[in-house]
C-alpha positions in Angstrom: 0.0 0.1 0.0 1.6 3.3 -1.1 1.6 5.9 1.6 0.6 9.1 0.0 1.2 12.9 0.9 -1.0 15.2 -1.2 0.4 18.7 -1.7 -2.1 21.3 -2.7 -4.8 19.3 -0.6 -7.4 22.1 -0.9 -7.0 22.9 -4.5 -9.1 21.1 -7.3 -6.6 18.4 -8.2 -5.7 17.8 -4.6 -9.2 17.3 -3.5 -9.8 14.9 -6.4 -6.7 12.9 -5.6 -7.6 12.6 -2.1 -11.1 11.5 -3.1 -9.7 8.8 -5.6 -7.0 7.6 -3.4 -9.2 7.2 -0.4 -11.6 5.0 -2.5 -8.6 2.8 -3.7 -7.4 0.1 -1.3 -3.9 0.2 -2.7 -3.3 3.7 -1.5 -3.1 5.2 2.1 -3.3 9.0 2.5 -0.9 9.8 5.4 -0.4 13.5 4.9 -1.9 16.6 3.4 -0.4 20.0 2.6 -1.2 23.6 1.8 0.8 26.8 1.7 1.6 28.7 4.9 -1.5 30.9 5.8 -3.9 29.0 3.7 -7.6 29.0 5.0 -7.7 25.0 4.9 -4.7 24.5 7.4 -5.9 22.4 10.3 -9.0 21.0 8.6 -9.4 17.3 7.8 -8.2 16.5 4.3 -11.3 14.1 3.7 -13.9 16.6 4.8 -12.1 19.2 2.6 -12.3 16.8 -0.4 -16.0 16.1 0.4 -15.7 12.5 1.3 -15.9 12.6 5.1 -13.3 12.6 7.8 -10.0 10.8 7.1 -8.2 11.9 10.2 -5.5 13.5 8.3 -5.1 17.3 9.1 -3.9 19.6 6.5 -0.6 21.2 7.4 2.2 23.3 6.0 5.1 21.4 7.7 6.3 19.2 4.8 9.6 18.1 6.3 7.9 16.5 9.2 5.9 14.2 6.9 8.4 13.4 4.0 10.0 10.0 4.8 11.6 7.2 2.6 8.3 5.1 2.5 6.1 8.0 1.4 5.2 9.3 -2.2 4.1 12.9 -2.4 1.8 14.1 -5.2 2.5 17.7 -5.9 0.1 19.9 -8.0 0.8 23.3 -6.7 3.1 25.9 -8.3 6.5 25.6 -9.9 8.1 27.6 -7.1 6.3 25.5 -4.4 7.2 22.4 -6.3 10.9 23.1 -6.2 10.9 23.8 -2.5 8.9 20.5 -2.0 11.3 18.6 -4.1 14.3 19.9 -2.2 12.8 18.6 1.1 11.8 15.3 -0.5 15.4 14.9 -1.8 16.8 15.6 1.8 14.5 13.2 3.4 14.7 10.4 0.9 11.0 10.7 0.0 9.6 9.9 -3.5 7.7 12.8 -5.2 5.5 13.0 -8.1 5.3 16.7 -9.7 2.5 17.7 -12.0 2.9 21.4 -11.6 3.4 23.6 -14.7 4.7 27.0 -15.3 8.4 26.2 -14.7 10.8 28.9 -16.1 14.1 27.6 -17.7 15.9 28.4 -14.6 13.5 26.4 -12.4 13.5 23.4 -15.0 17.4 23.4 -14.5 17.2 23.5 -10.8 14.6 20.6 -10.8 16.7 18.4 -13.0 19.8 19.0 -10.7 17.7 18.2 -7.6 15.4 15.2 -8.8 18.0 12.4 -9.3 18.9 12.5 -5.6 15.6 10.9 -4.8 12.8 9.1 -6.8 11.1 11.7 -8.8 8.5 11.7 -11.6 8.1 15.2 -13.2 5.5 15.5 -16.0 3.6 18.4 -17.4 0.6 16.1 -17.9 -0.1 12.8 -16.1 -2.9 11.7 -18.5 -2.2 8.4 -20.0 -4.0 9.4 -23.2 -1.7 12.6 -23.5 1.4 10.6 -23.1 0.4 8.3 -25.9 -0.3 11.4 -27.9 3.2 12.5 -27.2 4.6 9.2 -28.4 2.6 9.5 -31.6 3.6 13.1 -32.2 7.3 12.3 -31.9 7.0 9.5 -34.4 4.8 11.6 -36.9 7.4 14.5 -36.7 10.2 12.0 -37.8 8.1 10.5 -40.6 6.8 13.9 -41.9 9.8 16.2 -41.8 8.7 18.4 -44.5 5.1 19.1 -42.9 4.6 22.3 -41.0 3.9 21.6 -37.3 1.5 23.6 -35.2 0.3 22.9 -31.6 -2.9 24.4 -30.4 -4.3 24.0 -26.9 -7.2 25.3 -24.9 -7.8 25.4 -21.2 -10.1 26.9 -18.5 -10.1 30.7 -18.1 -8.5 30.5 -14.7 -5.3 28.7 -15.9 -2.4 31.0 -14.8 0.2 29.9 -17.4 0.2 29.9 -21.2 0.9 27.8 -23.3 0.3 24.8 -21.2 3.2 22.8 -20.1 1.9 20.0 -22.2 1.8 22.0 -25.3 5.3 23.2 -24.7 6.4 19.5 -24.2 4.7 18.5 -27.6 6.6 21.4 -29.3 9.9 20.3 -27.8 9.2 16.7 -28.9 8.7 17.9 -32.5 11.8 20.1 -32.3 13.9 17.1 -30.9 12.6 14.6 -33.6 13.6 17.2 -36.3 16.9 18.2 -34.9 16.1 21.9 -34.4 16.3 24.2 -31.5 12.8 24.7 -30.0 13.6 28.0 -28.2 15.0 29.5 -31.4 12.1 28.2 -33.7 8.9 28.4 -31.4 6.1 30.8 -32.4 3.6 31.8 -29.8 1.4 34.2 -31.7 0.8 35.8 -35.2 -0.4 39.3 -36.1 -0.3 41.6 -39.2 1.8 40.8 -42.2 3.8 37.9 -41.0 5.2 36.9 -44.4 5.6 33.2 -45.6 5.9 30.7 -42.9 9.4 29.6 -42.3 10.2 26.0 -42.8 11.5 25.1 -39.2 9.1 27.1 -37.2 6.9 25.4 -34.5 3.9 27.2 -33.5 2.5 26.7 -30.0 -0.6 28.6 -29.5 -2.8 29.0 -26.4 -6.7 29.7 -25.9 -8.4 30.2 -22.7 -12.2 29.9 -22.4 -14.8 28.9 -19.9 -14.2 25.7 -18.0 -12.4 23.7 -20.7 -10.3 21.0 -18.9 -7.7 20.9 -21.6 -7.5 20.0 -25.2 -4.3 19.6 -27.3 -4.2 19.3 -31.0 -1.1 18.9 -33.2 -1.3 19.7 -36.8 1.1 18.4 -39.4 0.3 20.4 -42.6 1.7 19.1 -46.0 0.7 19.9 -49.6 -2.7 18.5 -50.3 -3.1 16.7 -47.0 -3.1 17.5 -43.3 -2.7 15.1 -40.3 -4.2 16.2 -36.9 -3.6 14.4 -33.6 -6.0 15.3 -30.8 -6.3 14.7 -27.2 -9.5 16.0 -25.2 -9.6 15.8 -21.4 -13.1 15.3 -20.4 -12.4 15.6 -16.8 -9.5 16.0 -14.3 -9.9 12.3 -13.4 -7.6 11.4 -16.1 -4.9 13.6 -14.5 -5.5 12.3 -11.0 -5.6 8.7 -12.1 -2.4 9.0 -14.0 -0.8 10.7 -10.9 -1.7 7.8 -8.7 -0.4 5.3 -11.2 2.8 7.1 -11.2 3.0 7.2 -7.4 2.5 3.3 -7.2 5.0 2.8 -9.8 7.6 5.2 -8.4 7.6 3.7 -4.9 9.5 0.7 -6.2 12.1 2.5 -8.4 15.7 3.5 -7.6 16.6 7.2 -7.2 16.4 8.9 -10.5 14.4 11.6 -12.6 11.5 9.8 -14.6 8.9 10.8 -16.8 5.4 9.5 -17.5 6.8 7.7 -20.5 8.8 5.8 -18.0 5.9 5.1 -16.0 3.9 3.8 -18.9 6.7 2.0 -20.7 6.4 4.1 -23.7 
């Protein structure tokens, strides 16, 4: 039975993970975290998730909970996730990070710390999205002369844009084609833009309503177009993927892993 600590326990993803984990005999919730000063501190994690009392109080003292036999599920912010990763590494605790919005500097810091313990970092824990990533990487190699465009839509309250998943898809295309993503990425068009340059990869974001998250990758050729789309119908797919990652990570040696490792893709 995996011993879980849920970070961001009062948030949408945190509450969902708690509810799903509590209903699964393979998981045991042993800790729940929120930021210092959060209104939910001191409350029961189960009651906050709407499933009844679990006997686990929400706290901001992560260092007191993190232990080698625990797995932390972290869906907070990039800055908070880095702080939690440092504590997990110091305490030998496993950690699954699904936060997005990492700057290049924070990404570099995370990659330096993560191998000191058991770590999964993934911009999207959905099984379907990670299959999409595999297909996109293959298509980018097979269709080197096709223009590549990535389009995503999320709910109006999402703080970062483009999504971490959309950026990951763009990087996979760039890697498959041997080009530098940072130098070739396009994040918007306006006015007289001229003819589309060959190696450019557009990653475009839309925000509207309560959209959970759709990602479409378009490969445009002459006389034909291939579109690969994943639509998240609820956040359950993300939460279930995170729980699957936690169960897998529990038995791995120290290292930095992705969802592709978890799924064997």
